[in-house]
C-alpha positions in Angstrom: 106.9 117.9 69.3 107.8 119.2 72.8 107.3 115.8 74.4 109.8 114.2 72.0 112.4 116.9 72.8 111.8 116.4 76.5 112.3 112.6 76.2 115.4 113.1 74.0 116.9 115.6 76.5 116.5 113.2 79.4 117.6 110.0 77.6 120.7 111.7 76.0 122.0 112.5 79.6 122.3 108.7 80.1 123.2 107.2 76.7 124.7 110.2 75.0 123.7 112.0 71.8 125.7 109.5 69.8 123.2 106.8 70.5 120.1 108.5 68.9 119.0 105.4 67.3 118.3 103.7 70.7 116.6 106.8 72.0 114.5 107.0 68.8 113.4 103.3 69.2 112.2 104.0 72.8 110.4 107.1 71.8 108.8 105.4 68.8 107.3 102.8 71.2 105.8 105.6 73.3 104.4 107.5 70.3 103.0 104.2 68.7 101.3 103.3 71.9 99.6 106.6 72.5 98.5 107.2 69.0 96.4 104.1 68.3 93.0 104.8 66.8 91.0 103.7 69.9 92.7 106.3 72.2 90.3 109.2 72.3 91.5 110.7 75.6 94.6 108.7 76.8 96.8 109.9 74.0 99.8 112.2 73.5 97.5 115.2 74.0 96.9 114.1 77.5 100.6 113.8 78.2 101.2 117.3 76.8 98.5 118.8 79.1 100.1 117.1 82.1 103.5 118.5 81.3 102.0 121.9 80.8 100.4 121.7 84.2 103.7 121.0 85.8 105.5 124.1 84.3 104.6 126.5 87.2 106.0 124.0 89.7 109.5 123.5 88.5 110.8 124.9 91.7 108.9 122.4 93.8 109.6 119.2 91.9 112.3 117.1 93.5 113.3 115.2 90.2 111.7 116.6 87.2 113.3 114.0 84.8 111.9 111.1 86.7 108.5 112.7 86.9 108.4 113.3 83.2 109.4 109.8 82.5 106.5 108.7 84.8 104.2 110.9 82.7 105.4 109.4 79.4 104.9 105.8 80.6 101.9 106.0 83.0 99.4 105.0 80.3 101.6 103.3 77.8 99.6 100.1 78.3 95.8 101.0 78.2 93.3 98.3 77.7 89.8 99.4 78.8 88.9 95.8 79.6 91.9 95.2 81.8 92.4 95.9 85.6 96.2 95.8 85.6 97.1 98.6 83.2 99.0 100.5 85.8 101.1 97.5 86.7 101.8 96.6 83.0 102.6 100.3 82.2 105.1 100.3 85.2 106.7 97.1 84.0 106.9 98.5 80.4 108.6 101.7 81.8 111.2 99.6 83.7 111.9 97.4 80.6 112.5 100.5 78.4 114.2 102.7 80.9 116.8 100.0 81.5 117.7 100.1 77.8 118.6 103.8 78.1 120.6 103.3 81.3 118.4 105.2 83.7 119.7 104.3 87.2 118.0 101.5 89.0 116.9 103.8 91.9 115.3 106.2 89.5 113.5 103.4 87.7 112.2 102.1 91.1 110.8 105.5 91.9 109.2 105.8 88.4 107.7 102.3 88.8 106.1 103.2 92.2 104.8 106.5 90.8 103.1 104.8 87.8 101.6 102.1 90.0 100.1 104.8 92.3 97.9 106.0 89.5 95.7 102.9 90.0 94.1 104.2 93.1 95.1 107.9 93.3 95.7 107.6 97.0 97.9 110.3 98.7 101.6 109.4 98.8 104.4 110.4 101.1 106.3 111.4 98.0 105.7 114.9 96.8 106.6 114.2 93.2 104.1 111.2 93.2 101.4 113.6 94.4 102.2 115.9 91.6 101.9 113.1 89.1 98.6 112.0 90.5 97.2 115.6 90.4 98.3 116.4 86.9 96.8 113.2 85.7 93.4 114.4 87.0 93.5 118.0 86.2 91.0 117.6 83.5 88.4 116.9 86.1 88.6 120.5 87.4 88.4 122.2 83.9 85.4 124.2 82.9 82.3 122.0 82.3 82.5 122.2 78.4 86.1 120.8 78.5 85.1 118.2 81.1 82.2 117.2 79.0 84.4 116.7 76.0 86.7 114.4 78.2 83.9 112.3 79.5 82.7 111.9 75.9 86.1 110.7 74.9 86.2 108.2 77.8 82.9 107.0 76.6 84.3 106.3 73.1 87.2 104.4 74.6 84.6 102.1 76.2 82.2 102.0 73.2 82.0 98.3 73.1 80.0 98.4 76.4 76.2 99.1 76.3 75.1 102.2 78.2 73.7 100.3 81.3 77.1 98.5 81.9 79.2 101.5 81.1 77.1 103.8 83.3 77.4 101.5 86.2 81.2 101.2 85.9 81.6 105.0 85.3 79.6 105.8 88.3 81.9 103.4 90.4 84.9 105.3 89.1 83.5 108.7 89.9 82.2 107.5 93.4 85.7 106.4 94.2 87.2 109.7 93.3 84.5 111.6 95.2 85.0 109.6 98.2 88.6 110.5 98.4 89.4 113.0 101.2 90.9 115.1 98.5 90.8 114.5 94.7 94.0 116.6 94.5 96.8 115.9 96.9 98.8 119.1 96.7 97.8 122.6 97.9 98.5 124.1 94.5 96.1 121.8 92.6 93.5 121.6 95.4 93.2 125.4 95.3 93.1 125.4 91.5 90.7 122.5 90.6 89.2 120.7 93.7 85.9 122.5 93.8 85.2 122.4 90.2 86.3 118.9 89.9 83.7 117.8 92.5 81.0 119.8 90.8 81.8 118.3 87.4 81.8 114.7 88.6 78.6 115.1 90.5 77.0 116.6 87.4 78.2 113.8 85.2 76.9 111.2 87.7 73.5 112.8 87.5 73.6 112.4 83.7 74.4 108.7 83.7 
């Protein structure tokens, strides 16, 4: 798996290849978290798509290793009934990254990047904006793929009846649509902004 290779590559820079057991332990926790049976969208496939979206931007990313670690951990805690998943994920990232000796300043950056995914407001940090954008790229995909995504989200909230789910989903979509820009960087604005807004409006009309 490409994600695992990326994680090993980053971690081994800090703990060395001779400490593979520690790296394996940290990776196993990521994999276990993202492969629970109730994760229909927020799973490893979501992480893989985020990494793929970043590939054309390698020359613009300030610290690719830190950004990838933010991707790996940004949804490691995901409870649909909770309002503090982002904070808990950021805390889990800090706890795990300390084990593999990621420098404290890098961990602080990663913590802030993950926390920023709560509101998706524009950041002064370019890499944070890249994280926010790749997290939402699904919104700008062709309608058929967007519809699959929205159905997967519905399954993650299957314990809510339609009236309650629809009200909450509309609130989320309205928050995103009310942002000045859904996507914070020129690259992703040009690629996905128009289609994302069309898709979200279309979904709202169906709820």
